[in-house]
C-alpha positions, 0 to 999 in steps of 0.5 A: 277075815281079811288076810292081805290088802288087794292094793299091796298085792298089786304093788308087789306084782308091779315090783316083781314084773318091773324086776323081771322086765328090767333086763329085757329089751328096750320095750321091757325096760320102758315097761319096767319104768312104767311099773314103778311109776304106777306103784306110787299112787297105789301106795299113797291111797288107802288099802282096800280089804275084802272081808266076809262076815256071816256070808256077807261080803264087804270092803273096808279101807285102812290107811298106812302109817306115814312112816311106812308109807314114805319108806315104801315110796322111797323104795319104789323110787330107788327101784325106779332109778335102777330101771332108768339106769338099766335103760341108759345102759341099754342105750350105751350111756352112763347115768349122767348122759355120757357115752360108755366105752 
């Protein structure tokens, strides 16, 4: 019986790590951007499940619907923009490149 897809577990871990690193120093904010970029290919591939049936371990795949997949990628892109704005704020710039204050 499969409970959660391994791919979704990794994507959620990337999202939590990205949020955790978003308000850290320069390297943390850049790593946050990388976490959100790496989550997009994982969301567009088939989900991997590890199943067990009578002592035999096997893997199976399942594809997300197009609507759910596009919504998750859009949420990830919003998170990516938040991380980019956080990095610009760290450099003392606003989101369109001008200096703040």
